[in-house]
C-alpha positions as CSV (number, residue, x, y, z in Angstrom):
1,X,17.6,18.6,290.1
2,X,17.1,21.1,287.3
3,X,16.2,18.2,284.9
4,X,13.4,17.2,287.3
5,X,12.1,20.8,287.3
6,X,12.1,20.8,283.5
7,X,9.4,18.1,283.7
8,X,7.3,20.0,286.3
9,X,3.7,20.5,285.3
10,X,3.9,24.2,286.3
11,X,5.0,26.3,283.3
12,X,6.6,29.0,285.5
13,X,8.8,26.4,287.2
14,X,9.9,25.1,283.8
15,X,10.7,28.6,282.6
16,X,12.8,29.3,285.7
17,X,14.6,25.9,285.2
18,X,15.4,26.8,281.6
19,X,16.8,30.2,282.7
20,X,18.9,28.5,285.4
21,X,20.4,26.0,282.9
22,X,21.3,28.9,280.6
23,X,23.3,30.5,283.5
24,X,25.7,27.5,283.5
25,X,27.2,28.7,280.1
26,X,28.6,25.3,279.2
27,X,28.2,23.2,276.0
28,X,26.6,20.6,278.1
29,X,23.9,23.0,279.2
30,X,23.3,23.9,275.6
31,X,22.9,20.2,274.8
32,X,20.3,20.0,277.5
33,X,18.4,23.0,276.1
34,X,18.6,21.7,272.5
35,X,17.1,18.3,273.6
36,X,14.1,20.0,275.2
37,X,10.7,20.1,273.6
38,X,8.1,22.5,274.9
39,X,4.4,22.9,274.1
40,X,3.5,26.0,276.2
41,X,4.0,29.1,274.1
42,X,5.7,31.3,276.7
43,X,7.9,28.5,277.9
44,X,8.8,27.7,274.3
45,X,9.8,31.3,273.7
46,X,12.0,31.2,276.8
47,X,13.6,28.0,275.6
48,X,14.4,29.5,272.2
49,X,15.7,32.7,273.8
50,X,17.9,30.8,276.2
51,X,19.3,28.5,273.5
52,X,20.1,31.5,271.4
53,X,21.8,33.5,274.2
54,X,23.7,30.5,275.5
55,X,24.9,29.6,272.0
56,X,26.1,33.2,271.5
57,X,28.0,33.3,274.8
58,X,29.7,30.0,274.1
59,X,30.7,31.2,270.6
60,X,32.1,34.4,271.9
61,X,34.2,32.6,274.4
62,X,35.4,30.0,271.9
63,X,36.1,32.5,269.0
64,X,36.8,36.0,270.5
65,X,38.4,37.2,267.2
66,X,35.3,36.5,265.1
67,X,32.9,38.3,267.5
68,X,34.8,41.6,267.6
69,X,33.1,42.6,264.3
70,X,31.3,45.6,265.7
71,X,33.9,46.7,268.1
72,X,35.2,49.5,265.8
73,X,31.7,51.1,265.6
74,X,31.3,54.7,266.9
75,X,28.1,53.9,268.8
76,X,27.1,50.7,270.4
77,X,23.4,51.5,270.7
78,X,22.0,54.8,269.5
79,X,18.4,55.2,268.5
80,X,19.0,58.9,267.6
81,X,21.8,58.1,265.2
82,X,19.6,55.4,263.8
83,X,16.9,58.0,263.3
84,X,19.3,60.2,261.4
85,X,19.9,57.3,259.0
86,X,16.3,56.5,258.2
87,X,15.6,55.8,254.5
88,X,13.6,58.6,252.7
89,X,10.4,56.5,252.5
90,X,7.3,56.7,254.7
91,X,7.4,53.0,255.3
92,X,10.6,50.9,255.2
93,X,11.7,47.4,256.1
94,X,14.1,46.6,258.8
95,X,16.5,45.3,256.1
96,X,16.3,48.7,254.2
97,X,17.0,50.5,257.5
98,X,20.0,48.3,258.2
99,X,21.3,48.8,254.7
100,X,21.0,52.6,255.0
101,X,23.3,52.8,258.0
102,X,27.0,53.5,257.3
103,X,29.3,50.7,258.2
104,X,31.0,51.2,261.5
105,X,28.5,53.7,262.8
106,X,26.3,51.5,265.1
107,X,27.5,48.2,266.5
108,X,24.1,46.8,267.5
109,X,21.5,48.0,265.0
110,X,18.8,45.6,266.3
111,X,19.0,46.9,269.8
112,X,19.0,50.5,268.6
113,X,15.9,49.8,266.5
114,X,14.1,48.2,269.5
115,X,15.1,51.0,271.7
116,X,13.8,53.6,269.1
117,X,10.5,51.7,269.2
118,X,10.4,51.8,273.0
119,X,11.1,55.5,273.0
120,X,8.3,56.1,270.5
121,X,10.5,57.3,267.6
122,X,9.5,54.3,265.4
123,X,6.3,52.4,264.9
124,X,6.9,48.8,263.9
125,X,4.5,46.1,262.5
126,X,6.0,42.8,261.5
127,X,9.3,43.7,259.7
128,X,8.0,47.1,258.5
129,X,8.9,50.3,260.3
130,X,7.9,54.0,260.0
131,X,8.5,57.1,261.9
132,X,6.0,57.9,264.6
133,X,4.8,61.5,264.9
134,X,7.4,62.2,267.5
135,X,10.1,60.5,265.5
136,X,9.2,62.5,262.4
137,X,9.4,65.7,264.5
138,X,12.8,64.8,265.9
139,X,14.0,63.8,262.4
140,X,12.8,67.1,260.9
141,X,14.5,69.1,263.6
142,X,17.7,67.2,263.4
143,X,17.7,67.6,259.6
144,X,17.0,71.3,259.9
145,X,19.8,71.8,262.4
146,X,22.3,69.8,260.4
147,X,21.3,71.7,257.2
148,X,21.8,75.0,259.1
149,X,25.2,73.9,260.4
150,X,26.2,72.9,256.9
151,X,25.1,76.3,255.5
152,X,27.0,78.0,258.3
153,X,30.1,76.1,257.6
154,X,29.8,76.8,253.8
155,X,29.3,80.6,254.4
156,X,32.0,80.8,257.0
157,X,34.7,79.4,254.6
158,X,33.4,81.5,251.6
159,X,34.0,84.9,253.2
160,X,37.7,84.3,253.9
161,X,40.1,86.7,255.5
């Protein structure tokens, strides 16, 4: 029945059929999605997203040891920790941002970056990012507080008993 819906002239029906096929989470369902061709832009994006998600789920199920790469990270998703790791440049690439993050700090850097954009901490154009006004203010306050805590810790140990 879903195969018939994939040929429906209504694009919304085809998108729903693609999402339904994705929910089966089987290699056969992935084969069906891989065989599809789509000319409508929104439906094509749905098809690509569904293929990607289904492929990831199948890989996780088949190779659980390989997918636990980020399990030791302190934070799964954290836009504020991501903000504290921003490169010292006004405009930076996503690759530079990812490279500036200490290994094992954030498991899902991409989701943290998207969430930071949604919160208004980052502004993003293509693969270039920069701090928004609010992000710059939060970054400045966080740096100031961390610097103050560092000074307090240094002076506390210097006095001694």
